[in-house]
N, C-alpha and C positions, 0 to 999 in steps of 0.2 A: 233780519235774521241771517246768519251765515249759512251759505249753501254748502251742503255736504254731498257731493256727487257719489254715485256708486263707484266701487272699486273696479279696476280693469278686469276683463274676462280672465278666468283661470280654467284649467282643465283638471279633472280628477287625478289625484295621485294613485288611487286604488279604488276598486269598487267590487261589488259582489252581490249575491243573494243569500239571505239567511233563512234557513228553514225554521219556522217558528211553530210548526205543528199544525194539526187540523187541515193539512193540505195546502197551507199558505207558505209562500216564500217571498220575503220582502226585499226589495232592492235598496241598497245603500251605497254611498260613495263618500270619499274623503278628498278634500282639496286644501290648499293653503299650506301652512307650516306643520309638518308632521310632528314636530316637537312643541307646537304652540298650545295655547289655552283652548280646550275643546269647546265648541258651540254646536248645538243641534238645531236645525231648522225644521219646524213643524208646519207643513203646508195646510192650506185651507180646504174648504169644500163642505163636509168631508168628501174626499174622492178626487181632488184635482191632480195630485201628484206634484213632484218638484220639477223645476226647470233650471237650465244653466244659469240664468240671470239671478237666481236666488243665492248663489254663492257670493254675489257682488255687494251684499250688505256688509261684508266682513273684511277687515284688513287681512289679506292673505299672508302678510309677513308675521302677523301676531297670532292669528287664530288657526286652529285645526278644525276645519269646517266640515261638519257631518250633515249630509242630506239623506233622507230616506223617503220612499213612497210607502204610505201606510197600506194595510191590508186592503186588497181590492182596487188599488189605485195605481195609475202610472205604469211603471215597469214591474211592479209586484204581480205575482201570479197566484191564483187565477184572477184576471181583471173582472171587476164587478161582482165578485163573490161575497155575498153577505153572510154566509154560514160562519159560525164561530168568529163573529166580527162585532165586537162591542168596545166601548171605551176601555173597559178593564183589559181586554185583549191588547189594545193598542198600547196601553201603559206597560203591560208585561213585555211587549215587543221592544219598547224603548229600553227597558232594563236588560233584556237579552242582548240587544245591540251594544249597549254601554259595556257590558261584561265582555262581549266578543272583542271589542276594540281596546280593552284594558284601560278604560277611563274611570277614574275615581269620581269625578263630578264634572259637570259641564254647564255652560250658559245655555239657557233655553229661550228660543226666539220663535214666536208664532203669531199669525194673524187670522182673524175671522174664526173658523173652526179651530185653527191652530192656536188661537188664544184660549179657547175652551179646553183643548187637550193639554196645553201648557199648564194651565191652572190645575187641572185634575192630576196631571203627572206630578207637579210640584207638591200638591197636598198629600199625595200618596208616598212620595220619596223626597222630602225636603232636604235630606242629607246629600242628595245627588245633584242639587241645583245651586250653581254659583250666583246666577242672576236670572231674572225673568224680563224679557222685552216683549210686550204684547200690543197688538194693533187690531183695531176694528172689533171691539169686544162683543162676544156672544156668550151668554151665560146659560143658554138652553132652558130658559124658563118658558112656560106656556105662552105668555104674552109675546115673547120674541118669535116663537114659531108662528103664532097667529098673525103677527105683523107681516111675515114673509108671504103668507098666502092670502091675506085679506087687506091689511093696512097699506101695503105698498101700492095697491091699485089707486089710492088717492093721489099719489105723486106720479105714477107711471101708468095711467089708465090704458093707453094704447098697447104698452108692453104686456100688461096683465091680460087684456083682451086676447092678444095673440097667444099667450101662454095658456089661458083657460080654453081658448077656442080650439086648441089642438085636441081637446077631449071631446068625446061624444056628449051631446047636450045633457043627457041624463046623469053624467058624472061631474058636471061643473059646480055643483053645490059643495062638493068635497074634493078640492083640487088635489090634495095630497093622496087620497085614496084612489082617485082617478089615474094619477100618474103612476102609482104603484102597480096598477093592473098592466100598464103599457110597458114601463121600463123593465119590469121583471119578466115580461113575456119572452120566451126563448127565441122567438122568431126575429132576426135582425130587421126584417121589413117592418116590424111593429116597434121594437124597442129603440132602434137608432133614430128615427125621426122624432120620437118623443124625447130622447136624450138631448138631441140638438136643440129642441124647443126649450128644454130646461136651461141649457147652457146660454142660449140667447137671452132668456129672461134675466138670469143672474148677471150676465155680462152687460146688459143694457142698464142695469141699476148700479154698476160697480164704480162708476166714475162721475165726478161732478159735471164734466162736459162729455159729450158723446165720444166714444173711443171704439172705432171699428176693430182695432187691433185686439182690444180686450175681449170683444165678442167673438172674434175669430179664434182666440186662444181657448175659449171655453166651449167651442162648438166643433173642434176637431174630434174625430171619432173616439180616440182613447180617452181624452179628458172628459168629453161629454158623457160617455157611458159610465166611467167611474164616478163622476160628479152626480149624475142623476140617480144611479142605483144606491150609492152610499147616502145621499141626502134623503131619499125616500125611506131607507132603512133606519137611519139615525133619527130623522124627524118623527117617524112613526113611533119610535121608542123614547122620544123626548131625551135623546142623548144617553139613555141608560142611567140618568141621574134622578134622585128624588128632587122634587121641586125646590129650587133655591139652595141646593147643596153647595155650590161653589162659593157662595157668599157665606153660608153658615159655617164653612170650614176655613175661612180666611185666616184665622189666628194661627193656623199651622205654617203659614208662609210669610207672616208679616215681618219676620227678621231677614228675609231674603231681599237683597237690592232689587228694586223693580222699576220699570218704566212702562207707562200706559200711553200709547199714541192713538189719537182718535180724530178722524175727520169730522168737522162740524156738521157737514151735510151728507153723512153716510146714510144711504137709504136702505142698505142691506142689513146693517147692524146699527140702528140709531143710537145716538150719543147717550141716551138715557141709561143704557147698560154700562157704558164706560163710567158715567157719573156715579152710578150705584157702586161700582167696583172701587173707584177712587175714594169715595166716602167711607167705605168699609176698610180700606187699606191706605190710610193717610200717609204712611211712610213712603209709598211709591211716588215717583215723579210722574205727574200727569200733564201731558202735552196735548193741547187741542189745536188742530190745524184749521185755521179759519176759512180756508179756500179749498177744501178737499172733500171727497166722498169716501168710498170704501177702499179703493185700490191702494196697495202698498207703493205703487209707482207714480202716484201723483207727486209733483215736485216737493211740496212741503212735507208730506208724509215720508217720502223716501229720504229726504234730508234729515228729518228727526230720527228715523230708525238708524241710519248710519251714524249719526252723532251719538245716539245712545250706546251703540256697540263700541264706538271709539272711546267713550267714557269708561266703559267696563274693561278696557285694556289695563286699567290701573289695579284691578282686583287680583 
């Protein structure tokens, strides 16, 4: 397989905050070619926010690269705020940003929760989507939520013990509800240790081989708090979707060029969900990375994502 390295580092051409109402202001930035083909990057979590390295999946000579931090995440304010924060709000925010930037349609690129949001956005606004590139598929069905809190312990028992062990013993039978009590507590002495424990759990399962850098990235204070609070909020509401909605509505987007990239040994978002999506959407290109887990930055996954966006330069 041909290796496709990340593109060189670039700096934003412009950036700002968009007031989307309800007290929320979302951070956005543009880099690359100001006259190029627009692409929007949807970060995972929910709640992790964007990083400079996320610009590097895209050829900066060709693409007008748009990154944003979703409500409650990263540089958007207020950090960790779950009020007026649903999938429908995030979809509306994307449309508000697209209109602000004068973009008719754009390529949509997202992984993990970003794959969920990308599918939901495309199904709501197919006319605005040039292509979909999705990685680490999460369809927010009940069994996928249950896997995160119960099934994952079969492969990461020590990480799960540390995760559940942060809770008082009486709350360990319902880990999600137990963490909701802690991460939503207004006292930083309560919510920050819990948020870091959440980030360590997710980071520990994100790569095929141990990656201290991945864990560190998910346990810094801003990322950890956004990740933990948004995860608790969205998982408690099952993503604000009816069960199975993203597959039930797949006919709305089957005409859109699509690429699905999935690590064979993804523990956070097991391959069964990507397989379900690929069978429901046979027109999409489905790429299984045989030696990767969940992270976008494992070599095979990184290369496949860059190659997908290189192919879409022809659109």
